[in-house]
C-alpha positions in Angstrom: 37.9 -17.9 22.2 37.1 -14.8 24.3 33.9 -13.0 24.0 33.8 -10.1 21.5 33.9 -6.8 23.0 31.8 -5.0 20.3 29.4 -6.1 17.4 27.8 -4.0 14.9 24.7 -5.0 13.2 23.9 -3.6 9.7 20.2 -4.0 8.7 18.6 -0.8 8.0 15.3 -2.0 6.3 12.5 -3.1 5.9 10.1 -3.2 8.7 9.7 -7.1 8.5 13.4 -7.8 8.1 14.1 -5.6 11.0 11.6 -7.4 13.1 13.6 -10.7 12.0 16.8 -9.3 13.5 15.5 -8.8 17.1 15.8 -12.6 18.0 19.3 -12.3 16.9 20.1 -9.5 19.2 18.4 -11.4 22.0 20.7 -14.5 21.1 23.7 -12.2 21.2 22.8 -10.8 24.5 21.9 -13.9 26.2 25.3 -15.5 25.3 27.6 -12.2 25.8 26.2 -9.8 28.4 29.2 -7.7 28.3 29.4 -7.2 24.5 28.4 -3.9 23.4 26.0 -4.0 20.3 25.6 -1.2 17.8 22.9 -1.5 15.3 22.7 0.9 12.1 19.1 0.9 11.2 16.7 3.0 9.0 15.0 6.1 10.2 11.4 4.6 10.2 12.6 1.0 11.5 14.1 2.9 14.4 10.7 3.7 15.7 9.8 0.1 16.1 13.1 -1.3 17.7 14.9 1.8 18.8 14.2 1.2 22.4 15.4 -2.2 22.8 17.3 -2.3 25.8 21.3 -2.6 25.6 21.7 -1.7 22.1 23.2 1.4 20.7 21.3 2.7 17.6 22.7 4.7 14.7 20.1 5.9 12.3 20.6 5.7 8.5 18.4 8.1 6.7 18.2 6.6 3.2 16.4 9.6 2.0 19.0 11.8 2.6 21.3 10.1 0.0 25.0 10.5 0.4 24.5 12.9 3.2 22.8 10.1 5.2 25.8 7.7 4.5 28.2 10.4 5.6 26.4 11.0 8.8 26.7 7.2 9.7 30.3 7.4 9.0 30.7 10.4 11.2 28.8 8.8 14.0 31.2 5.8 14.0 34.5 7.6 13.3 37.4 6.3 15.4 35.5 3.3 16.4 36.7 -0.4 15.5 34.2 -3.2 15.9 35.3 -6.9 16.5 32.7 -7.9 14.2 30.3 -6.4 11.6 27.2 -8.5 10.9 26.1 -7.3 7.3 22.7 -8.7 6.8 21.5 -6.4 3.8 23.0 -7.2 0.5 21.6 -3.9 -1.5 24.2 -1.8 -3.1 23.2 1.1 -0.8 23.9 -0.8 2.2 27.0 -2.5 0.8 28.3 1.1 0.1 27.3 2.2 3.6 29.3 -0.6 5.1 32.6 0.9 4.0 32.3 3.4 6.7 32.3 0.6 9.2 35.6 -0.6 10.6 35.6 -4.1 11.9 38.1 -7.0 11.8 35.6 -9.6 10.9 33.2 -8.7 8.4 30.5 -11.4 8.2 28.1 -11.6 5.2 25.8 -13.8 3.0 27.0 -17.0 1.3 27.8 -16.8 -2.3 24.3 -17.9 -3.6 22.6 -14.8 -1.6 25.4 -12.3 -2.1 24.7 -9.6 -4.7 25.4 -5.9 -5.6 29.1 -6.1 -4.7 28.3 -7.7 -1.3 31.4 -10.0 -1.7 33.9 -7.1 -2.0 32.9 -5.7 1.5 33.0 -8.9 3.8 35.5 -11.4 4.6 33.5 -14.0 6.1 30.1 -15.6 5.2 27.2 -17.4 7.0 26.7 -21.1 6.2 25.3 -21.8 2.7 21.8 -23.2 3.1 18.7 -23.1 1.0 15.0 -23.8 2.3 15.4 -21.3 5.2 13.1 -18.6 6.5 14.5 -15.1 6.2 14.6 -15.1 10.0 16.5 -18.3 10.2 18.9 -16.8 7.7 19.4 -13.5 9.8 19.8 -15.8 12.8 22.7 -17.7 11.2 24.8 -14.6 11.3 25.8 -15.6 15.1 27.1 -19.0 13.7 30.6 -17.8 12.6 31.0 -16.3 16.0 30.4 -19.6 17.6 26.8 -19.2 18.5 23.6 -21.0 17.4 20.1 -19.3 17.6 18.1 -22.0 19.0 15.4 -19.7 20.7 13.4 -17.4 18.9 12.3 -14.2 21.3 11.2 -10.9 20.4 9.9 -8.9 23.4 9.8 -5.6 21.4 9.1 -3.0 23.9 5.5 -1.4 23.9 5.0 1.5 25.9 2.2 2.0 28.2 0.6 4.8 26.2 0.4 2.7 23.2 -1.4 0.1 25.0 -3.8 2.6 26.5 -4.5 4.1 22.9 -5.3 0.5 21.8 -7.7 -0.1 24.5 -9.6 3.0 23.6 -9.8 1.9 19.9 -10.6 -1.7 20.7 -12.7 -1.6 24.0 -14.1 -4.9 25.3 -13.6 -8.3 24.3 -15.4 -8.6 21.0 -13.4 -10.8 18.6 -11.4 -8.5 16.2 -10.0 -8.8 12.6 -7.5 -6.4 11.7 -7.2 -5.7 7.9 -3.9 -4.2 6.8 -4.4 -4.2 2.9 -1.4 -2.9 1.3 2.2 -4.3 0.7 5.2 -2.2 -0.3 5.3 -4.2 -3.4 2.2 -3.5 -5.4 1.9 -6.8 -7.1 1.8 -8.5 -3.8 -1.5 -6.6 -3.0 -5.0 -8.2 -3.2 -8.0 -6.8 -4.9 -9.8 -4.3 -2.6 -13.0 -5.8 -3.5 -12.0 -9.1 -2.3 -10.7 -7.7 1.0 -14.1 -6.1 1.3 -16.0 -9.3 0.9 -14.0 -11.1 3.5 -14.4 -8.2 6.1 -18.3 -8.3 5.4 -18.3 -12.2 6.0 -16.5 -11.6 9.2 -18.7 -8.7 10.3 -21.7 -10.9 9.7 -20.1 -13.5 11.9 -20.2 -10.7 14.7 -16.6 -9.8 14.5 -15.3 -6.2 14.8 -13.5 -5.1 11.6 -10.6 -2.6 11.7 -8.8 -1.3 8.6 -5.2 -0.2 9.3 -2.5 1.2 7.3 0.3 3.9 7.3 -0.2 7.5 6.2 1.0 7.4 2.6 -1.3 8.4 -0.1 -1.3 5.0 -1.6 -2.4 3.3 1.7 -5.1 6.1 2.1 -6.3 5.4 -1.4 -6.3 1.7 -0.9 -8.1 2.1 2.2 -10.8 4.2 0.7 -11.5 1.8 -2.3 -11.8 -1.1 0.3 -14.2 1.2 2.4 -16.3 1.9 -0.8 -16.8 -1.7 -1.4 -17.7 -2.8 2.0 -21.4 -3.3 3.0 -20.7 -3.3 6.6 -18.6 -0.1 7.5 -15.4 -1.0 9.7 -13.4 1.2 11.9 -10.9 3.0 9.8 -7.9 3.7 11.6 -5.5 4.2 8.5 -2.7 6.6 9.0 -3.8 7.1 12.8 -1.5 4.9 14.5 2.3 4.6 15.2 4.4 1.5 14.9 4.1 1.2 18.6 0.3 1.8 18.8 0.2 -0.9 15.9 1.9 -3.4 18.0 -0.4 -2.7 20.8 -3.4 -3.2 18.6 -1.9 -6.6 17.7 -1.8 -7.7 21.3 -5.5 -7.0 21.7 -7.1 -8.2 18.4 -7.4 -11.8 17.5 -6.7 -12.1 13.7 -4.8 -10.1 11.1 -5.6 -10.3 7.3 -2.6 -8.9 5.2 -0.5 -9.6 2.0 3.1 -10.3 2.4 4.0 -7.1 4.5 5.7 -5.7 7.6 2.7 -5.8 9.6 2.5 -9.5 9.0 5.9 -9.9 10.9 5.1 -7.4 13.6 1.9 -9.3 14.4 3.7 -12.7 14.5 6.2 -11.1 16.8 3.4 -10.7 19.4 2.0 -14.1 19.0 -1.0 -12.9 16.9 -2.6 -15.2 14.4 -2.1 -14.1 10.8 -4.2 -14.7 7.8 -1.5 -14.1 5.3 -2.1 -14.0 1.4 0.8 -15.5 -0.5 1.2 -16.0 -4.1 3.9 -13.7 -5.3 6.0 -14.9 -2.3 6.7 -18.1 -0.8 5.1 -18.2 2.9 7.8 -20.8 3.9 10.5 -18.2 3.4 8.6 -15.0 4.1 5.5 -15.8 5.8 4.7 -15.3 9.4 7.5 -17.3 11.1 5.9 -18.8 14.0 2.7 -20.2 12.6 1.6 -20.3 9.0 -1.5 -22.5 9.4 -3.7 -19.6 8.6 -2.1 -18.4 5.5 -3.5 -18.9 1.9 -0.7 -20.4 -0.1 -1.0 -19.8 -3.9 2.7 -19.9 -4.4 3.1 -23.2 -6.1 0.1 -22.3 -8.5 1.6 -19.1 -9.3 4.9 -20.9 -10.2 3.2 -23.3 -12.4 1.2 -20.7 -14.0 3.9 -18.0 -14.7 7.1 -20.1 -14.5 5.9 -23.3 -16.2 7.1 -25.5 -13.3 6.3 -26.2 -9.7 7.7 -24.2 -6.9 9.9 -27.0 -5.8 12.0 -26.5 -9.1 12.5 -22.8 -8.9 15.3 -21.3 -6.8 14.6 -20.7 -3.2 13.5 -17.1 -2.6 12.1 -16.6 -6.1 9.7 -13.7 -6.1 6.6 -14.2 -8.7 5.9 -10.6 -8.7 3.5 -10.7 -12.0 0.5 -8.7 -12.9 -2.4 -10.6 -11.8 -0.7 -13.1 -9.6 -2.7 -12.2 -6.5 -5.7 -13.1 -8.2 -4.9 -16.7 -7.8 -6.4 -16.2 -4.3 -10.1 -16.3 -4.4 -12.3 -14.9 -1.8 -13.5 -18.3 -0.6 -9.6 -19.2 0.1 -9.5 -16.4 2.5 -12.8 -16.9 4.1 -12.1 -20.7 4.6 -8.9 -19.8 6.6 -10.7 -17.1 8.5 -13.3 -19.7 9.6 -10.4 -22.2 10.4 -8.6 -19.4 12.5 -12.0 -18.5 14.3 -12.6 -22.0 15.2 -9.2 -22.4 16.6 -9.6 -19.3 18.7 -13.0 -20.7 19.9 -14.9 -17.9 18.6 -18.5 -19.0 18.0 -20.4 -17.8 14.7 -22.5 -14.8 15.2 
C-alpha cells in the first residue's frame, strides 16, 4: 500500500480532546513524512495547537453557525483527501464533515457512533472498550495500517510565553496551580473545599496560584474561592493565554483541577495533576500519563447514583448528578497533595 498523499483530521473541540489528537499527528508525521495533513479545528483550540509544524489548519468557528460551516467548505473547495479521520461524533461535526471530500472516511465503531455519525463515514476504528480517550483517538491510524505505540506531544510554547511565566512564578518555590472550573458545572468541586486545600498547601510553604479563563463563570468561581481562602493566593484568572498557561505548567509542580482541558494540557508537558474525579472515570478521561495523584470517587458515584459498581455500567458513562462532586472530601485531596509533594521531594514547611 502506498503512503497517503493527504489526510484530513476533523476534531474541532474541546481543549482536552484536541490535546489528545496531537500524539496522533506525531504518529502520522513519523510514518509518512511526505503526507500532507490538514486539521479542521475550533477557533479557541487553534490558539493551542495551531503552530504545530507540518500541519495546515482550517478554523471552524462554531459560534458563526451555518456561516462557520460554509467557511470551512469554501476553504476546502476543490480538494480531495485520501482519508478523513472523523474523530468527533457530535451532530454539528457530522454535518460539517459533509463538506469534506475524501475517498476513505474513517469514524468510530458502532458503539461509539451517534448523531448520524454512521451516515457520514465508510470505515470504522476497531471496536474496543476500556480505552482512554487518547488511545481511542490514536486508533484512528489503524485502518490506515499504522499503530500508535509512542505518545508524544511537544506542543510549541513560544519564548515570550516562557518569559511571562517566569515573571509570574520567579524562583524555585514549589508551586500549586489551581484551576477550579470545568466546562461541565456538575464536575466542579465546591469553592470552599478548594480553599481548604489551598490553605493547607500554603501552610506547607507552597506558592498558590489561582488560574482560569476570562469567562464570567470562571471569574465568579475564582472570586468565591478567594473569599474562602485564609492565605491569599496569586490570582491570574483571565490573565493568561493558552500558550502562557502551558508555560506555567512547565514551571509549577502540581495542578489541582476537576476533569477539564487544563488537566490534559498540564499532562502534555509532564506536570503532576491532582485530578478530582467523581462525575467521570479517570481511567477514561483523567490525565493520560500518570493518574497516581488523582482522587477517584467514580465507583462510589456509580454505586450511589446508579445503584451498581462502575465495573457494571457502560464504559464512558458520565455521572453528572447534582452533588456528585461532594463525594470528594477535603481530606481526600489533601492526602493526594501530600503524596505528590513527597514524590516531588518537597519537604513540609
